[in-house]
C-alpha positions as CSV (number, residue, x, y, z in Angstrom):
1,X,0.0,0.0,0.0
2,X,1.4,3.4,-1.1
3,X,0.7,5.5,2.1
4,X,2.0,8.7,0.6
5,X,-0.2,8.3,-2.5
6,X,-3.3,7.8,-0.3
7,X,-2.5,10.8,1.8
8,X,-1.9,13.0,-1.3
9,X,-5.2,11.8,-2.9
10,X,-7.1,12.5,0.3
11,X,-5.6,16.0,0.5
12,X,-6.5,16.7,-3.1
13,X,-10.1,15.5,-2.5
14,X,-10.5,17.5,0.7
15,X,-9.2,20.7,-1.0
16,X,-11.6,20.2,-3.9
17,X,-14.6,19.8,-1.6
18,X,-14.0,22.9,0.6
19,X,-15.9,26.0,-0.5
20,X,-16.1,29.5,1.0
21,X,-17.9,32.8,0.6
22,X,-17.8,36.2,2.2
23,X,-20.4,36.8,4.9
24,X,-20.0,40.4,6.3
25,X,-16.6,40.6,7.9
26,X,-16.2,36.8,8.0
27,X,-15.5,34.1,5.4
28,X,-17.9,31.1,5.7
29,X,-15.9,27.9,5.0
30,X,-18.0,24.8,4.2
31,X,-16.2,21.5,4.7
32,X,-17.2,18.0,3.3
33,X,-17.6,16.7,6.8
34,X,-21.1,15.9,8.0
35,X,-22.5,16.4,11.5
36,X,-25.0,14.1,13.2
37,X,-27.8,16.1,11.5
38,X,-26.2,15.3,8.1
39,X,-25.4,18.9,7.5
40,X,-22.1,20.0,6.1
41,X,-19.9,21.4,8.9
42,X,-19.3,25.1,8.5
43,X,-16.9,27.5,10.3
44,X,-16.3,31.2,10.1
45,X,-13.0,33.0,10.0
46,X,-11.8,36.7,9.9
47,X,-8.5,38.5,10.2
48,X,-7.8,40.2,13.5
49,X,-4.6,42.1,13.1
50,X,-1.8,39.5,12.5
51,X,-4.1,36.7,13.7
52,X,-7.0,34.7,12.3
53,X,-10.1,34.4,14.5
54,X,-12.3,31.2,14.2
55,X,-15.9,30.7,15.3
56,X,-18.6,28.1,14.8
57,X,-21.3,30.8,15.3
58,X,-22.6,28.7,18.3
59,X,-23.9,26.1,15.8
60,X,-22.4,23.0,17.5
61,X,-23.7,23.6,21.0
62,X,-27.1,25.0,19.8
63,X,-27.7,21.9,17.7
64,X,-27.0,19.7,20.7
65,X,-29.3,21.7,22.9
66,X,-32.1,21.7,20.3
67,X,-31.9,17.9,20.2
68,X,-32.6,17.8,23.9
69,X,-29.1,17.2,25.1
70,X,-28.5,18.3,28.7
71,X,-25.1,19.5,29.8
72,X,-24.7,17.9,33.2
73,X,-21.7,18.7,35.4
74,X,-19.9,15.6,34.2
75,X,-20.6,16.4,30.6
76,X,-19.3,20.0,31.0
77,X,-16.1,18.5,32.4
78,X,-15.8,16.3,29.4
79,X,-16.5,19.2,27.0
80,X,-13.8,21.2,28.6
81,X,-11.4,18.3,28.2
82,X,-12.1,18.3,24.4
83,X,-11.6,22.0,24.2
84,X,-8.3,21.9,26.0
85,X,-7.1,19.0,23.8
86,X,-7.7,21.0,20.6
87,X,-6.9,24.5,21.9
88,X,-10.4,25.8,21.5
89,X,-12.4,28.0,23.9
90,X,-16.1,28.4,24.7
91,X,-17.7,31.8,24.9
92,X,-21.3,31.3,25.9
93,X,-22.3,28.6,23.4
94,X,-19.8,29.7,20.8
95,X,-16.6,27.7,20.0
96,X,-13.8,30.1,19.3
97,X,-10.0,30.1,18.6
98,X,-7.3,32.5,17.5
99,X,-3.9,31.9,15.8
100,X,-1.2,33.8,14.0
101,X,-1.9,33.9,10.2
102,X,1.1,31.6,9.5
103,X,-0.5,28.8,11.6
104,X,-3.9,29.1,9.9
105,X,-3.9,25.6,8.3
106,X,-2.9,23.8,11.5
107,X,-5.5,25.7,13.6
108,X,-8.2,25.2,11.1
109,X,-7.5,21.5,11.1
110,X,-7.7,21.4,15.0
111,X,-10.8,23.6,15.1
112,X,-12.7,21.3,12.8
113,X,-11.5,18.2,14.7
114,X,-12.8,19.7,17.9
115,X,-16.2,20.3,16.4
116,X,-16.4,16.8,15.0
117,X,-15.3,15.4,18.4
118,X,-17.9,17.3,20.3
119,X,-20.6,16.4,17.8
120,X,-19.7,12.7,17.9
121,X,-19.0,12.1,21.6
122,X,-22.1,13.9,22.8
123,X,-24.4,11.8,20.5
124,X,-25.2,9.6,23.5
125,X,-27.1,6.3,22.9
126,X,-30.9,6.2,23.6
127,X,-30.4,3.3,26.0
128,X,-27.6,5.0,28.0
129,X,-28.3,8.7,28.0
130,X,-26.6,9.1,31.4
131,X,-23.1,8.1,30.2
132,X,-20.6,9.0,27.6
133,X,-19.0,6.4,25.3
134,X,-15.4,7.4,26.1
135,X,-16.2,7.1,29.9
136,X,-17.6,3.6,29.2
137,X,-14.4,2.6,27.5
138,X,-12.2,4.0,30.3
139,X,-14.2,2.1,32.9
140,X,-13.9,-1.1,30.8
141,X,-10.1,-0.7,30.5
142,X,-9.8,-0.2,34.2
143,X,-11.9,-3.2,35.0
144,X,-9.8,-5.3,32.7
145,X,-6.6,-3.8,34.0
146,X,-5.7,-2.5,30.5
147,X,-3.2,0.3,31.0
148,X,-3.3,3.3,28.7
149,X,-2.4,6.9,28.1
150,X,-5.2,9.1,27.1
151,X,-5.5,12.3,24.9
152,X,-2.2,11.7,23.1
153,X,-1.1,13.7,20.0
154,X,1.3,13.0,17.2
155,X,2.5,15.1,14.3
156,X,2.0,13.4,10.9
157,X,4.1,13.7,7.7
158,X,1.8,16.6,6.6
159,X,2.9,18.6,9.6
160,X,-0.6,18.4,11.1
161,X,-1.2,17.3,14.7
162,X,-3.6,14.4,15.2
163,X,-5.2,13.4,18.5
164,X,-5.9,9.9,19.6
165,X,-8.2,8.8,22.5
166,X,-5.8,6.2,23.9
167,X,-2.3,4.9,23.4
168,X,-1.7,1.3,24.5
169,X,2.0,0.9,25.0
170,X,4.3,-1.5,23.1
171,X,5.0,-4.7,25.1
172,X,7.2,-7.7,24.7
173,X,4.4,-9.4,22.6
174,X,2.3,-6.5,21.4
175,X,3.0,-3.5,19.1
176,X,2.2,0.1,19.9
177,X,-1.6,0.6,19.5
178,X,-3.4,3.9,18.9
179,X,-7.1,3.8,19.7
180,X,-10.0,5.9,18.6
181,X,-13.5,5.7,20.0
182,X,-16.3,6.4,17.6
183,X,-19.6,6.9,19.1
184,X,-21.5,7.7,15.9
185,X,-19.8,5.5,13.2
186,X,-20.4,7.4,9.9
187,X,-18.4,8.2,6.8
188,X,-17.2,11.6,8.0
189,X,-15.7,10.2,11.2
190,X,-14.2,7.3,9.2
191,X,-12.6,9.5,6.6
192,X,-11.2,11.9,9.3
193,X,-9.7,9.0,11.3
194,X,-8.2,7.2,8.3
195,X,-6.5,10.4,7.1
196,X,-5.1,11.0,10.5
197,X,-3.8,7.5,10.8
198,X,-2.3,7.4,7.3
199,X,-0.6,10.7,8.0
200,X,0.6,9.5,11.5
201,X,1.7,6.0,10.6
202,X,4.9,6.7,8.7
203,X,6.3,8.5,11.8
204,X,5.5,5.6,14.2
205,X,7.1,2.1,14.6
206,X,6.6,0.0,11.5
207,X,4.3,-2.5,13.3
208,X,2.2,0.2,15.1
209,X,-1.6,-0.5,14.8
210,X,-4.8,1.5,14.8
211,X,-7.7,0.2,16.8
212,X,-11.1,1.7,16.3
213,X,-13.8,1.0,18.9
214,X,-17.3,1.4,17.3
215,X,-20.4,2.0,19.4
216,X,-22.8,-0.4,17.8
217,X,-25.5,0.6,20.1
218,X,-25.8,3.4,17.6
219,X,-26.2,2.4,14.0
220,X,-23.0,1.8,12.0
221,X,-23.3,3.4,8.5
222,X,-22.9,0.8,5.8
223,X,-19.3,0.4,4.5
224,X,-17.6,2.1,7.5
225,X,-16.5,-1.1,9.1
226,X,-15.2,-2.6,5.8
227,X,-13.3,0.6,5.0
228,X,-11.4,0.5,8.3
229,X,-10.6,-3.2,7.7
230,X,-9.4,-2.5,4.1
231,X,-7.0,0.1,5.5
232,X,-5.6,-2.5,8.0
233,X,-7.2,-1.0,11.1
234,X,-8.4,-3.3,13.8
235,X,-12.1,-2.9,14.5
236,X,-13.8,-3.7,17.9
237,X,-17.6,-3.5,18.1
238,X,-18.5,-2.4,21.6
239,X,-21.0,-5.2,22.1
240,X,-18.2,-7.7,21.3
241,X,-15.5,-6.1,23.5
242,X,-15.3,-9.1,25.8
243,X,-14.5,-11.7,23.1
244,X,-11.2,-13.4,23.3
245,X,-10.1,-12.0,20.0
246,X,-10.8,-8.4,20.9
247,X,-9.4,-8.7,24.4
248,X,-6.2,-10.0,22.8
249,X,-6.0,-6.9,20.7
250,X,-6.0,-4.5,23.6
251,X,-4.3,-6.5,26.4
252,X,-0.6,-6.5,27.2
């Protein structure tokens, strides 16, 4: 598999699918990523001196609230954790960030990742509205004595920084494993994660693995699971986490 060719092709596709238009003092940038309402994700940017200011115009939080989502104290803590991870701030319900002009591309990348992450992780299941998928995984790891580092970041060959939910350390019998939790398995989250992995992989150990944990209590969009497998990622369905095969993937 020609990793560099795949990365280049994805970058060309992404660039061709991004559109923008002037809206007052802002530029509205429309990305090819879909949110949980199947709307294209949009952000707004304007120049502020030698910096670029980013905002989502409060769309991310407003959409969650309109769907009936309640920000409990625990959920507010988790939201802040995502914001800290991607260098984004919350002003009221508005997601905002600022960066020097020279860092525009990297900050735009991180800002979009933050929105996708919030949109995905707060799409809680109907059967377990009181918990968050990532919390469930952490509890499972702790019960099984699976030791991990969380919220890790790596710089890919493109120069972009990519965040992973968990890092399972290399052991005598197992390679380094980077894990991503996907609460709402759709094509947008799949494409985003595969680009990050294909960009990160060349800078990691040759036998490093990507493990994706899919919340199959939510529907898995057709083709998502096969796409991960085709790109040599290991897939764990949440309902099958206790199988011998899956435990072998994540244990020491």
